[in-house]
DRENDO-647384 format. One record per residue (C-alpha): residue number from 1; y, z, x. Coordinates in Angstrom, 2 decimals, decimal comma. Layout:
<segus>
SEGU resi      yy      zz      xx
SEGU  NUM       Y       Z       X
...
</segus>
This chain:
<segus>
SEGU resi      yy      zz      xx
SEGU    1   14,54   20,37    3,19
SEGU    2   11,27   21,27    1,43
SEGU    3   11,32   24,57   -0,48
SEGU    4    8,06   26,53   -0,90
SEGU    5    7,95   29,16   -3,61
SEGU    6    4,83   31,46   -3,32
SEGU    7    3,54   32,67   -6,63
SEGU    8    0,49   34,67   -5,78
SEGU    9   -2,17   34,54   -3,15
SEGU   10   -3,97   31,69   -4,80
SEGU   11   -0,96   29,48   -5,64
SEGU   12    2,15   27,84   -4,35
SEGU   13    4,76   25,44   -5,64
SEGU   14    6,61   22,64   -3,91
SEGU   15   10,17   21,60   -4,55
SEGU   16   12,00   19,00   -2,24
SEGU   17   15,67   19,71   -2,76
SEGU   18   17,44   16,37   -2,92
SEGU   19   21,10   16,17   -1,90
SEGU   20   21,85   13,96   -4,98
SEGU   21   20,55   13,52   -8,48
SEGU   22   19,76   16,41  -10,84
SEGU   23   18,63   19,52   -9,17
SEGU   24   17,47   22,27  -11,47
SEGU   25   18,77   25,61  -10,01
SEGU   26   16,79   27,93  -12,31
SEGU   27   18,22   30,31  -14,85
SEGU   28   19,25   27,42  -17,09
SEGU   29   21,57   25,74  -14,67
SEGU   30   21,53   22,21  -13,05
SEGU   31   23,58   20,58  -10,35
SEGU   32   24,38   16,81  -10,80
SEGU   33   25,46   14,69   -7,90
SEGU   34   26,05   10,95   -7,81
SEGU   35   27,43    8,44   -5,32
SEGU   36   29,68    6,05   -7,25
SEGU   37   32,59    4,89   -5,05
SEGU   38   33,29    1,96   -7,38
SEGU   39   33,86    4,35  -10,33
SEGU   40   37,35    5,94  -11,19
SEGU   41   35,86    8,72  -13,07
SEGU   42   32,30   10,26  -13,81
SEGU   43   30,71   12,58  -16,22
SEGU   44   27,20   13,63  -17,23
SEGU   45   26,24   13,39  -20,85
SEGU   46   23,65   15,97  -21,98
SEGU   47   21,26   15,14  -24,86
SEGU   48   23,62   12,41  -26,00
SEGU   49   26,15   15,03  -27,12
SEGU   50   27,94   17,13  -24,54
SEGU   51   29,93   15,40  -21,75
SEGU   52   30,73   17,41  -18,75
SEGU   53   33,22   15,82  -16,26
SEGU   54   32,15   15,56  -12,68
SEGU   55   34,59   16,32   -9,92
SEGU   56   35,22   13,84   -7,10
SEGU   57   34,55   14,96   -3,62
SEGU   58   37,72   16,09   -1,74
SEGU   59   36,84   13,81    1,17
SEGU   60   37,24   10,81   -1,09
SEGU   61   33,85    9,23    0,03
SEGU   62   32,78    8,33   -3,46
SEGU   63   30,63   11,37   -4,48
SEGU   64   30,97   13,19   -7,89
SEGU   65   29,30   16,53   -8,54
SEGU   66   29,16   19,28  -11,08
SEGU   67   26,90   22,29  -11,80
SEGU   68   26,62   23,29  -15,38
SEGU   69   24,45   25,01  -18,00
SEGU   70   21,48   22,86  -18,50
SEGU   71   17,85   23,55  -18,98
SEGU   72   14,90   21,76  -17,62
SEGU   73   13,68   18,88  -19,79
SEGU   74   17,26   18,08  -20,97
SEGU   75   17,91   14,46  -21,30
SEGU   76   20,95   13,11  -19,50
SEGU   77   22,83   10,00  -18,24
SEGU   78   25,94    9,33  -16,34
SEGU   79   29,13    8,04  -18,00
SEGU   80   31,27    6,09  -15,55
SEGU   81   34,63    4,37  -15,65
SEGU   82   33,63    1,46  -13,44
SEGU   83   36,14   -0,59  -11,62
SEGU   84   33,95   -3,69  -12,38
SEGU   85   32,45   -3,14  -15,87
SEGU   86   34,74   -0,52  -17,59
SEGU   87   32,92    2,36  -19,17
SEGU   88   29,25    2,24  -18,66
SEGU   89   26,26    4,62  -19,29
SEGU   90   23,60    4,63  -16,73
SEGU   91   20,43    6,54  -15,86
SEGU   92   20,35    8,57  -12,68
SEGU   93   19,41    6,32   -9,74
SEGU   94   17,46    9,42   -8,47
SEGU   95   15,88   10,27  -11,76
SEGU   96   12,76   12,40  -11,38
SEGU   97   11,65   11,36  -14,94
SEGU   98   12,68    9,05  -17,62
SEGU   99   12,53    9,76  -21,40
SEGU  100   11,37    6,20  -21,90
SEGU  101   11,82    2,94  -19,92
SEGU  102   14,33    2,06  -17,23
SEGU  103   17,32    1,96  -19,71
SEGU  104   16,53    5,27  -21,28
SEGU  105   17,93    8,74  -20,53
SEGU  106   16,89   10,56  -17,50
SEGU  107   15,24   13,91  -17,77
SEGU  108   16,07   17,11  -15,79
SEGU  109   12,78   18,31  -14,16
SEGU  110   11,93   21,74  -12,81
SEGU  111   10,30   20,32   -9,66
SEGU  112    8,65   23,65   -8,82
SEGU  113    6,94   24,01  -12,24
SEGU  114    3,57   22,47  -11,10
SEGU  115    1,15   25,10   -9,71
SEGU  116   -0,83   23,49   -6,84
SEGU  117   -4,46   24,48   -6,61
SEGU  118   -5,65   23,03   -3,24
SEGU  119   -3,67   25,22   -0,89
SEGU  120   -5,54   24,69    2,39
SEGU  121   -5,30   20,89    2,37
SEGU  122   -3,86   19,54    5,54
SEGU  123   -4,74   15,94    5,22
SEGU  124   -7,21   13,99    7,29
SEGU  125   -6,70   12,32   10,68
SEGU  126   -5,75    8,68   10,60
SEGU  127   -8,98    7,38   12,16
SEGU  128  -11,04    8,83    9,17
SEGU  129   -9,14    6,60    6,76
SEGU  130  -11,13    4,28    4,43
SEGU  131   -8,47    2,94    1,91
SEGU  132   -9,01    1,89   -1,69
SEGU  133   -6,12    0,00   -3,20
SEGU  134   -5,65    0,39   -6,97
SEGU  135   -3,31   -0,46   -9,83
SEGU  136   -2,72    2,82  -11,68
SEGU  137   -2,18    1,08  -15,10
SEGU  138   -5,28   -1,02  -14,87
SEGU  139   -7,36    2,07  -14,42
SEGU  140   -5,84    3,99  -17,37
SEGU  141   -2,85    5,76  -15,90
SEGU  142   -2,68    8,85  -13,74
SEGU  143   -5,37   10,55  -15,98
SEGU  144   -7,65    7,46  -15,65
SEGU  145   -7,40    7,30  -11,94
SEGU  146   -8,15   11,06  -11,70
SEGU  147  -11,41   10,55  -13,59
SEGU  148  -12,55    7,92  -11,06
SEGU  149  -11,85    9,98   -7,90
SEGU  150  -15,32   11,82   -7,76
SEGU  151  -17,09    8,54   -7,83
SEGU  152  -14,99    7,06   -5,05
SEGU  153  -15,33   10,22   -3,03
SEGU  154  -19,11    9,99   -3,36
SEGU  155  -19,00    6,31   -2,28
SEGU  156  -17,28    7,25    0,99
SEGU  157  -13,64    6,37    0,24
SEGU  158  -11,41    8,83    1,99
SEGU  159   -7,92    7,55    0,74
SEGU  160   -6,80    5,96   -2,48
SEGU  161   -3,63    3,87   -2,23
SEGU  162   -1,53    3,59   -5,53
SEGU  163    0,34    0,43   -6,02
SEGU  164    3,99    1,31   -6,72
SEGU  165    4,42    3,88   -9,55
SEGU  166    8,24    4,06   -9,66
SEGU  167    9,74    3,31  -13,09
SEGU  168    9,72   -0,40  -13,82
SEGU  169   10,63   -2,35  -16,93
SEGU  170    8,06   -2,36  -19,77
SEGU  171    4,64   -0,80  -20,01
SEGU  172    2,74   -2,92  -17,56
SEGU  173    3,80   -4,41  -14,27
SEGU  174    2,68   -4,68  -10,71
SEGU  175    5,33   -2,04   -9,80
SEGU  176    7,33   -4,15   -7,26
SEGU  177   10,04   -4,69   -9,91
SEGU  178   10,96   -0,97   -9,90
SEGU  179   14,54    0,12  -10,27
SEGU  180   14,32    4,01  -10,31
SEGU  181   12,37    4,86   -7,03
SEGU  182   12,16    8,65   -7,67
SEGU  183   10,71    8,46  -11,22
SEGU  184    6,95    8,05  -11,84
SEGU  185    6,64    5,37  -14,59
SEGU  186    6,37    6,97  -18,09
SEGU  187    3,67    4,57  -19,15
SEGU  188    1,43    5,97  -16,40
SEGU  189    1,94    9,67  -17,31
SEGU  190    4,10   12,59  -16,42
SEGU  191    5,21   13,95  -13,05
SEGU  192    2,83   16,86  -13,53
SEGU  193   -0,06   14,35  -14,16
SEGU  194    0,66   12,55  -10,99
SEGU  195    0,60   15,80   -9,05
SEGU  196   -2,57   16,87  -10,65
SEGU  197   -4,07   13,47   -9,61
SEGU  198   -3,13   14,21   -6,09
SEGU  199   -4,26   17,91   -6,23
SEGU  200   -7,63   16,76   -7,55
SEGU  201   -7,97   14,09   -4,80
SEGU  202   -7,26   16,79   -2,09
SEGU  203   -9,91   19,06   -3,68
SEGU  204  -12,43   16,23   -3,18
SEGU  205  -11,31   15,69    0,41
SEGU  206   -9,45   12,48   -0,32
SEGU  207   -5,97   11,48    0,80
SEGU  208   -3,57    9,66   -1,54
SEGU  209   -1,14    6,99   -0,33
SEGU  210    1,66    5,60   -2,22
SEGU  211    3,04    1,92   -2,00
SEGU  212    6,81    2,18   -1,79
SEGU  213    9,35   -0,71   -2,09
SEGU  214   12,44   -0,31   -0,11
SEGU  215   13,39   -4,04    0,30
SEGU  216   14,75   -4,88   -3,06
SEGU  217   15,22   -3,61   -6,64
SEGU  218   13,88   -5,34   -9,77
SEGU  219   16,01   -7,45  -11,97
SEGU  220   15,95   -5,39  -15,09
SEGU  221   17,55   -1,98  -15,34
SEGU  222   19,38   -2,01  -11,90
SEGU  223   22,91   -0,75  -12,61
SEGU  224   23,81    0,14   -8,98
SEGU  225   26,07   -2,78   -8,34
SEGU  226   28,44   -1,59  -11,10
SEGU  227   29,33    1,54   -9,39
SEGU  228   28,11    1,57   -5,70
SEGU  229   28,18   -0,91   -2,78
SEGU  230   24,48   -0,86   -2,39
SEGU  231   23,99   -4,58   -1,63
SEGU  232   25,09   -7,21    0,88
SEGU  233   26,63  -10,50   -0,38
SEGU  234   25,90  -12,54    2,79
SEGU  235   22,11  -12,61    2,56
SEGU  236   19,37  -12,50   -0,02
SEGU  237   15,66  -11,55   -0,17
SEGU  238   13,04  -13,74   -1,93
SEGU  239   13,19  -11,15   -4,74
SEGU  240   16,89  -10,39   -5,20
SEGU  241   19,95   -8,93   -3,51
SEGU  242   19,66   -7,56    0,10
SEGU  243   20,00   -3,82    0,26
SEGU  244   22,68   -2,72    2,78
SEGU  245   20,85   -0,26    4,99
SEGU  246   23,93   -0,21    7,31
SEGU  247   25,67    2,03    4,86
SEGU  248   24,64    5,70    5,63
SEGU  249   24,49    6,68    1,87
SEGU  250   22,13    3,72    1,19
SEGU  251   19,88    4,36    4,24
SEGU  252   19,73    8,12    3,27
SEGU  253   18,83    7,25   -0,40
SEGU  254   15,56    5,66    0,81
SEGU  255   14,83    8,15    3,59
SEGU  256   15,17   10,97    1,07
SEGU  257   12,79    9,07   -1,23
SEGU  258   10,12    8,94    1,42
SEGU  259   10,45   12,67    2,13
SEGU  260   10,48   13,47   -1,65
SEGU  261    7,08   11,75   -2,21
SEGU  262    5,55   13,30    0,85
SEGU  263    6,71   16,73    0,37
SEGU  264    7,28   17,34   -3,39
SEGU  265    4,27   15,26   -4,43
SEGU  266    2,15   16,03   -1,35
SEGU  267    1,31   12,30   -0,85
SEGU  268   -0,61   11,99    2,40
SEGU  269    0,98    8,67    3,45
SEGU  270    3,11    5,78    2,48
SEGU  271    2,60    2,01    2,64
SEGU  272    6,06    0,37    3,08
SEGU  273    6,17   -2,99    1,24
SEGU  274    7,43   -6,19    3,10
SEGU  275    9,65   -4,35    5,55
SEGU  276   10,53   -7,60    7,34
SEGU  277   12,97   -8,08    4,41
SEGU  278   14,93   -4,89    5,33
SEGU  279   18,08   -6,01    7,09
SEGU  280   18,28   -3,15    9,52
SEGU  281   14,92   -2,88   11,37
SEGU  282   16,22    0,14   13,31
SEGU  283   16,17    2,05   10,03
SEGU  284   12,39    1,80   10,15
SEGU  285   12,27    3,63   13,47
SEGU  286   14,84    6,18   12,19
SEGU  287   12,72    6,75    9,08
SEGU  288    9,56    7,44   10,99
SEGU  289   11,35    9,78   13,27
SEGU  290   12,84   11,63   10,23
SEGU  291    9,48   11,97    8,64
SEGU  292    7,76   13,24   11,73
SEGU  293   10,46   15,80   12,28
SEGU  294   10,50   17,07    8,58
SEGU  295    6,69   17,47    8,49
SEGU  296    6,86   19,50   11,78
SEGU  297    9,51   21,75   10,26
SEGU  298    7,25   22,09    7,12
SEGU  299    4,30   23,05    9,28
SEGU  300    6,30   25,86   10,82
SEGU  301    7,68   27,00    7,35
SEGU  302    4,21   27,19    5,88
SEGU  303    2,67   28,71    9,01
SEGU  304   -0,47   26,54    8,81
SEGU  305   -1,90   24,01   11,25
SEGU  306   -0,40   20,50   11,34
SEGU  307   -0,42   18,51    8,14
SEGU  308   -1,48   14,87    8,68
SEGU  309    0,97   12,42    7,05
SEGU  310    0,55    8,74    7,76
SEGU  311    2,95    5,74    7,59
SEGU  312    1,70    2,17    7,21
SEGU  313    3,71   -1,10    7,22
SEGU  314    3,47   -4,52    5,68
SEGU  315    5,47   -6,68    8,04
SEGU  316    5,23  -10,42    8,19
SEGU  317    6,66  -10,45   11,68
SEGU  318    3,59   -8,66   13,20
SEGU  319    5,90   -6,03   14,61
SEGU  320    3,48   -4,49   17,14
SEGU  321    6,34   -2,55   18,76
SEGU  322    6,52   -0,34   15,64
SEGU  323    2,82    0,73   15,84
SEGU  324    0,71    3,15   17,76
SEGU  325   -2,53    3,43   15,80
SEGU  326   -2,31    7,17   15,19
SEGU  327   -2,33    8,19   18,85
SEGU  328   -0,68   11,37   19,89
SEGU  329    0,43   14,49   18,11
SEGU  330    3,98   13,46   17,17
SEGU  331    4,88    9,85   17,54
SEGU  332    8,59    9,72   16,85
SEGU  333    9,69    6,27   15,46
SEGU  334    6,22    4,79   15,39
SEGU  335    3,86    3,92   12,45
SEGU  336    0,10    4,34   12,32
SEGU  337   -0,71    0,84   11,33
SEGU  338    0,19   -2,44    9,77
SEGU  339   -1,64   -4,47    7,11
SEGU  340   -3,41   -7,19    9,18
SEGU  341   -2,70  -10,27    7,10
SEGU  342   -3,85  -12,40    9,99
SEGU  343   -7,28  -10,83    9,75
SEGU  344   -7,39  -11,47    5,97
SEGU  345   -6,18  -15,08    6,27
SEGU  346   -8,73  -16,14    8,85
SEGU  347  -11,56  -14,44    7,07
SEGU  348  -10,58  -16,17    3,84
SEGU  349  -10,63  -19,57    5,49
SEGU  350  -14,01  -18,86    6,86
SEGU  351  -15,37  -17,66    3,47
SEGU  352  -13,76  -20,27    1,22
SEGU  353  -12,80  -23,35    3,34
SEGU  354   -9,29  -23,19    1,89
SEGU  355   -6,57  -24,47    4,18
SEGU  356   -3,57  -24,96    1,97
SEGU  357   -0,40  -22,95    2,26
SEGU  358   -0,36  -20,38    4,97
SEGU  359   -4,04  -20,70    5,39
SEGU  360   -3,12  -23,82    7,40
SEGU  361   -2,33  -21,52   10,32
SEGU  362   -5,90  -20,53   10,58
SEGU  363   -7,63  -23,82    9,80
SEGU  364   -8,14  -24,94   13,39
SEGU  365  -10,79  -22,98   15,32
SEGU  366  -11,05  -20,13   12,91
SEGU  367  -13,87  -18,39   14,69
SEGU  368  -11,81  -18,25   17,79
SEGU  369   -8,93  -16,74   15,77
SEGU  370  -11,28  -14,20   14,14
SEGU  371  -12,45  -13,17   17,66
SEGU  372   -8,85  -12,64   18,73
SEGU  373   -8,22  -10,59   15,57
SEGU  374  -11,15   -8,29   16,48
SEGU  375  -10,27   -8,13   20,08
SEGU  376   -6,43   -7,77   19,89
SEGU  377   -5,45   -7,05   16,28
SEGU  378   -2,89   -9,79   15,50
SEGU  379   -3,73  -13,42   15,79
SEGU  380   -0,14  -14,56   16,02
SEGU  381    1,62  -12,71   18,86
SEGU  382    4,44  -15,00   19,52
SEGU  383    2,85  -18,45   19,01
SEGU  384    4,36  -21,14   16,75
SEGU  385    3,26  -21,02   13,16
SEGU  386    2,69  -24,55   11,70
SEGU  387    3,17  -23,22    8,23
SEGU  388    6,65  -21,97    9,12
SEGU  389    7,66  -25,16   10,83
SEGU  390    6,47  -24,01   14,13
SEGU  391    8,67  -20,96   14,27
SEGU  392    7,26  -18,31   16,51
SEGU  393    5,74  -15,25   14,78
SEGU  394    4,62  -11,88   16,08
SEGU  395    4,62   -9,64   19,06
SEGU  396    1,93   -8,86   21,62
SEGU  397   -0,60   -6,35   20,24
SEGU  398   -3,04   -6,44   23,13
SEGU  399   -2,30   -2,80   24,12
SEGU  400   -2,76   -1,42   20,63
SEGU  401   -5,85    0,38   19,54
SEGU  402   -8,04   -1,07   16,71
SEGU  403   -6,79    1,66   14,35
SEGU  404   -3,38    0,19   14,43
SEGU  405   -4,57   -2,43   11,91
SEGU  406   -5,58   -2,22    8,25
SEGU  407   -8,16   -4,86    7,64
SEGU  408   -9,11   -6,20    4,23
SEGU  409  -10,83   -9,08    2,48
SEGU  410   -8,87   -8,73   -0,75
SEGU  411   -5,79   -6,95   -2,11
SEGU  412   -3,40   -7,30   -4,94
SEGU  413   -1,27   -9,98   -3,29
SEGU  414   -4,07  -12,20   -1,98
SEGU  415   -5,85  -12,18   -5,46
SEGU  416   -3,04  -11,79   -7,89
SEGU  417   -0,76  -14,42   -6,33
SEGU  418   -3,34  -17,10   -6,82
SEGU  419   -2,74  -19,21   -9,82
SEGU  420   -5,96  -18,06  -11,56
SEGU  421   -6,18  -14,70   -9,88
SEGU  422   -9,69  -15,33   -8,60
SEGU  423  -11,54  -12,69   -6,56
SEGU  424  -13,77  -13,68   -3,62
SEGU  425  -16,79  -13,27   -5,78
SEGU  426  -15,69  -16,49   -7,54
SEGU  427  -14,87  -18,30   -4,33
SEGU  428  -17,36  -17,41   -1,66
SEGU  429  -21,02  -17,50   -1,13
SEGU  430  -22,38  -14,06   -2,09
SEGU  431  -24,32  -13,60    1,14
SEGU  432  -21,37  -14,71    3,23
SEGU  433  -19,18  -12,17    1,37
SEGU  434  -21,59   -9,36    1,94
SEGU  435  -21,67  -10,15    5,68
SEGU  436  -17,95  -10,22    5,73
SEGU  437  -17,69   -6,87    3,93
SEGU  438  -20,09   -5,35    6,52
SEGU  439  -17,79   -6,54    9,21
SEGU  440  -14,85   -5,05    7,34
SEGU  441  -16,40   -1,64    6,93
SEGU  442  -18,15   -1,39   10,31
SEGU  443  -15,45   -2,70   12,68
SEGU  444  -13,09   -0,14   14,25
SEGU  445  -10,02   -1,40   12,36
SEGU  446   -9,09    0,71    9,45
SEGU  447  -10,81   -0,90    6,30
SEGU  448   -9,37   -1,38    2,83
SEGU  449  -11,05   -2,29   -0,40
SEGU  450   -9,36   -3,45   -3,50
SEGU  451  -10,35   -1,81   -6,88
SEGU  452  -13,67   -3,18   -8,03
SEGU  453  -14,51   -4,82   -4,70
SEGU  454  -17,05   -1,98   -4,12
SEGU  455  -19,21   -3,42   -6,91
SEGU  456  -18,48   -7,11   -6,62
SEGU  457  -16,16   -7,28   -9,65
SEGU  458  -15,87  -10,77  -11,02
SEGU  459  -12,76  -10,24  -13,22
SEGU  460   -9,62  -12,11  -12,07
SEGU  461   -6,56   -9,91  -11,20
SEGU  462   -3,46  -11,64  -12,39
SEGU  463    0,26  -11,22  -11,77
SEGU  464    1,61   -9,52  -14,89
SEGU  465    4,96   -8,19  -16,28
SEGU  466    6,15   -6,91  -19,58
SEGU  467    9,82   -7,84  -19,72
SEGU  468   11,45   -7,27  -23,02
SEGU  469   14,24   -9,71  -22,13
SEGU  470   13,03  -13,16  -23,25
SEGU  471   15,22  -14,90  -20,69
SEGU  472   13,86  -12,84  -17,84
SEGU  473   10,28  -13,32  -19,13
SEGU  474   10,83  -17,19  -19,12
SEGU  475   12,40  -17,02  -15,75
SEGU  476    9,22  -15,41  -14,37
SEGU  477    7,07  -17,83  -16,23
SEGU  478    8,94  -20,80  -14,95
SEGU  479    9,02  -19,52  -11,46
SEGU  480    5,21  -19,30  -11,36
SEGU  481    4,75  -22,81  -12,84
SEGU  482    7,27  -24,19  -10,27
SEGU  483    5,45  -22,48   -7,40
SEGU  484    1,99  -23,79   -8,35
SEGU  485    3,15  -27,29   -9,26
SEGU  486    3,24  -28,09   -5,54
SEGU  487   -0,59  -27,87   -5,49
SEGU  488   -2,58  -31,07   -6,22
SEGU  489   -4,80  -29,35   -8,74
SEGU  490   -1,72  -28,62  -10,81
SEGU  491   -0,17  -32,06  -10,74
SEGU  492   -1,04  -32,47  -14,36
SEGU  493    1,35  -30,52  -16,65
SEGU  494   -1,62  -29,57  -18,86
SEGU  495   -3,16  -27,62  -16,01
SEGU  496    0,08  -25,63  -15,59
SEGU  497    0,19  -25,01  -19,38
SEGU  498   -3,25  -23,52  -19,04
SEGU  499   -2,24  -20,86  -16,61
SEGU  500   -2,18  -17,22  -17,78
SEGU  501    1,32  -16,16  -19,10
SEGU  502    2,40  -13,37  -16,71
SEGU  503    4,37  -11,72  -19,53
SEGU  504    1,51  -11,61  -22,06
SEGU  505   -0,27   -8,36  -22,75
SEGU  506   -3,61  -10,39  -22,71
SEGU  507   -2,95  -11,30  -18,99
SEGU  508   -2,71   -7,54  -18,15
SEGU  509   -5,81   -6,75  -20,18
SEGU  510   -7,83   -9,51  -18,46
SEGU  511   -6,88   -7,99  -15,08
SEGU  512   -8,66   -4,65  -15,87
SEGU  513  -11,93   -4,40  -13,83
SEGU  514  -14,85   -3,56  -16,09
SEGU  515  -16,08   -0,06  -15,20
SEGU  516  -19,53    0,21  -13,63
SEGU  517  -21,75    3,25  -13,38
SEGU  518  -22,96    4,04   -9,77
SEGU  519  -26,57    4,02  -11,05
SEGU  520  -26,34    0,66  -12,79
SEGU  521  -28,92   -1,97  -12,02
SEGU  522  -28,29   -5,62  -11,29
SEGU  523  -25,72   -7,20   -9,11
SEGU  524  -23,00   -4,56   -9,46
SEGU  525  -25,40   -1,75   -8,62
SEGU  526  -26,65   -3,69   -5,61
SEGU  527  -23,13   -4,25   -4,39
SEGU  528  -22,38   -0,47   -4,89
SEGU  529  -25,46    0,35   -2,90
SEGU  530  -24,47   -2,03   -0,12
SEGU  531  -21,06   -0,53    0,15
SEGU  532  -22,30    2,96    0,05
SEGU  533  -24,82    2,33    2,81
SEGU  534  -22,09    0,75    5,02
SEGU  535  -19,61    3,52    4,53
SEGU  536  -22,23    6,11    5,27
SEGU  537  -23,01    4,34    8,57
SEGU  538  -19,28    4,24    9,34
SEGU  539  -18,82    7,95    8,58
SEGU  540  -21,72    9,05   10,66
SEGU  541  -21,91    6,68   13,64
SEGU  542  -18,52    5,14   14,08
SEGU  543  -15,61    7,26   12,64
SEGU  544  -15,99   10,35   14,83
SEGU  545  -15,69    8,28   17,94
SEGU  546  -12,70    5,96   17,08
SEGU  547   -9,87    8,01   18,70
SEGU  548   -9,29    6,28   21,96
SEGU  549  -11,55    3,28   21,19
SEGU  550  -10,83   -0,01   22,98
SEGU  551  -11,95   -3,61   22,49
SEGU  552  -13,99   -4,89   25,36
SEGU  553  -14,54   -8,50   24,35
SEGU  554  -14,79  -10,79   21,34
SEGU  555  -15,74  -14,49   21,45
SEGU  556  -16,59  -17,27   19,12
SEGU  557  -20,27  -18,24   19,38
SEGU  558  -20,30  -20,88   16,60
SEGU  559  -18,08  -22,56   14,09
SEGU  560  -18,01  -19,43   11,94
SEGU  561  -19,70  -16,89   14,21
SEGU  562  -18,27  -14,22   16,45
SEGU  563  -19,62  -11,55   18,89
SEGU  564  -17,41   -8,49   19,47
SEGU  565  -17,74   -5,28   21,42
SEGU  566  -15,75   -2,03   21,56
SEGU  567  -16,13    1,12   23,72
SEGU  568  -15,87    4,19   21,69
SEGU  569  -14,75    7,62   23,01
SEGU  570  -18,19    8,87   23,64
SEGU  571  -18,75    5,98   25,98
SEGU  572  -21,09    4,15   23,62
SEGU  573  -20,40    0,51   22,90
SEGU  574  -20,24   -0,83   19,34
SEGU  575  -21,52   -4,43   19,11
SEGU  576  -21,11   -6,68   16,07
SEGU  577  -22,68  -10,15   15,85
SEGU  578  -21,68  -12,00   12,59
SEGU  579  -22,15  -15,47   11,21
SEGU  580  -20,16  -16,33    8,05
SEGU  581  -21,16  -19,98    8,10
SEGU  582  -23,89  -21,58    6,11
SEGU  583  -25,52  -23,13    9,31
SEGU  584  -27,56  -21,07   11,82
SEGU  585  -26,22  -20,79   15,37
SEGU  586  -28,73  -21,55   18,07
SEGU  587  -26,68  -22,10   21,15
SEGU  588  -24,73  -19,92   23,57
SEGU  589  -26,64  -16,82   22,47
SEGU  590  -28,13  -15,87   25,92
SEGU  591  -25,57  -13,05   26,26
SEGU  592  -26,56  -11,33   22,99
SEGU  593  -29,86   -9,80   24,04
SEGU  594  -30,04   -6,27   22,77
SEGU  595  -30,35   -3,82   25,66
SEGU  596  -33,06   -1,23   25,85
SEGU  597  -32,17    2,00   24,05
SEGU  598  -29,66    0,38   21,70
SEGU  599  -29,69    1,69   18,15
SEGU  600  -29,48   -0,77   15,31
SEGU  601  -26,92    0,50   12,95
SEGU  602  -27,13   -2,34   10,44
SEGU  603  -29,11   -5,51   10,08
SEGU  604  -28,40   -7,65    7,07
SEGU  605  -31,97   -8,95    7,15
SEGU  606  -34,17  -10,09   10,09
SEGU  607  -31,19  -10,85   12,35
SEGU  608  -32,47   -8,83   15,28
SEGU  609  -35,82  -10,74   15,30
SEGU  610  -34,07  -14,02   14,77
SEGU  611  -31,73  -13,45   17,74
SEGU  612  -34,75  -12,54   19,92
SEGU  613  -35,88  -16,04   19,19
SEGU  614  -32,47  -17,58   19,99
SEGU  615  -31,17  -18,12   16,47
SEGU  616  -28,40  -16,39   14,59
SEGU  617  -29,08  -16,90   10,83
SEGU  618  -26,45  -18,10    8,41
SEGU  619  -24,49  -15,46    6,46
SEGU  620  -25,77  -12,64    8,63
SEGU  621  -24,53   -9,66   10,59
SEGU  622  -26,07   -7,33   13,17
SEGU  623  -24,37   -4,15   14,33
SEGU  624  -25,86   -2,18   17,12
SEGU  625  -24,77    0,75   19,29
SEGU  626  -25,38    0,60   22,99
SEGU  627  -25,96    3,80   24,69
SEGU  628  -23,51    5,29   27,13
SEGU  629  -23,89    4,26   30,70
</segus>
C-alpha cells in the first residue's frame, strides 16, 4: 500500500511500495523481485559488475527474489537463464527509471526522495473537469509542460492530460509503443521532474491525468515473452500480442501500475487506452474497485478529507455499463466517463463533409445523430454499424448523466491518424468551427481540447516514431502507406511517396505547435479570447450546477442544426441552439422562442434577434439559461 513519510509540518513524501521490481529499503539496501516462470535461474547485475543470485520462491510459482546492499541510483539489469532463449540480460519490467532507452540498464530509485510542496491538494470533483490533452515531447518535456501550466490555468483549463509517458523506443514517439510502463521516458526528463510538474499543477488548482496503455506492448524492447507467460497465442490485437489478463500475476502487474501512478506520482486520474482490446473485461471492473478501495484507505491514513481520483475509458464498444458519470461517493467498479468518439465523428462530418471510413456511420441524418449525442451520450447504443459490416455496437446510455461522456472536436488520434495530420483549422469553415467549439465548451458533457486548439493552431500533428531498428522503421512506414492506399486521393504512388515519413525527425518537429502569447493580436489571439470567454461562462454559470443534471430534449431543426435542453441541479434549464451548416434555417423554429426572464449566456452574433425573426443564421450558436420554474 501507499507509504507516507512525514518530514516536517510543511512537507511529505510519497512512496508506493510495489510487490515486485527494485524497492529501495533505505540504509543502502534494495530488494529485487521478478516473476520469471520460464527462467531456470535469475540474478541481478549491479552497475555491470557484481552479480547477485536471486532465490526462487519456495512455492515454485515463478518468483525470484533477493535483498542486497545496493544504493539508490545504482544501475541494474536481470540476468536470466531462459528456457526459450538461453542466457539473456533484460531491464526490469517494473523499472522506475531507465539509464537510457528501453534496452538500457534500469536504475534503482529512492521513491520517497521527492519533497512534495502542495500538501493540501485533494483534487477536484469530476464535474469541474475541463481537459487539455498534450504530447509531452512536443511541448519540451516535463520542464516544458510545467512552464505552460500557468497560461493554461489562466485560460480556464482544470486538468491536463498527458499522452503516455512510459518508456518507449527512441527519443520521440506518441507513447503507445511503450514497453516499460513504470518508467517515465528518459527523453522527457527524470521521475523527479514529472513529480514537480504534477506538484506545480496542483499548486495552480489543476489536475493532471495520465494516458495509460494496458492493451499491448510495443514491438521494440519487450523481453517479457522470453521469461514469463504474459501473452496469449490464440488471439491478437491490432497492435501486437494479446496480454493474458486471466493470469493473476499479469492482471496484478497492471493494477499495481495504476495505483503506482495515482499514489506515488499523485496523478489525479487515468485515461485507459482502447480497453475494448483487453481480453478480460471483468478486469476493468476489478481495477476500478481496487483503485476506489486503495484511495479510501489512503484517505484514512493521511487523515484528510476525500481525495478525488478519476478513471476514464476509451472503449470502442460504447460500454455504458462501466460508467456512472462521477455520481456517488464511492462507485466500486465504475468509471467516471468514456471518450465520446460518436460525438466527435458526427461533429466532424457536419464540419467537414467527410464520409469515408468510420465517418460513413454518421453520414445519414447527421443532425439527428448529433441531437441523440447531446440527449443520450452515445449515438450507437446497440444499432448496426454500416462501417463494421452491420455488426451491432454499443449499449444503452439513456440513463447516464451528461458528465459520463468526454466530448471533443480533436485529439491525437483523430488528427494524427490522418494521412497529412490536418487539424480542423485546415478542414472546416472558421465560423462553423467556432460555433462547434462553443457547443463543446458550453454543453454539459465534459469538454476536452487538444494542444494548440485553444488558439486555432494550424500546424499538422503527425504520427511519429524514432525506431533505431531499420526493419521496424520500414514496417511502420509501409504499414502507413498500405493503410492510406485504400483512399482514392492516394491511388497515385507519387501521392503516397509525398506523405511524411513517420520515423523522420522532421515529422516530429513539424508536429510541434508554435507557441502563442495570450496577448497576441491576430487570429491566434482572437481564438484565445474566444476560448477564454467560453470557459469563463462554463465555470461561472454551468459547472456549479452539473451534478445531477439531466437532458430534457434534443432535436434536429435543420440539416446541420440542433436544439438541446438540460435541467441543471438548481432547476434552471440550459438551452443551446446551434447551426453548423452554411445555410440559414428558417423552418420549424416556432418552439425556440426565448422565455421571459431567460439569461443569454452566449450569442455568436445576432442570433437572438435573428431567431425572433424566424431565422437561425449559418455557423451560429445561442446559449441561454431559463430561470427555475
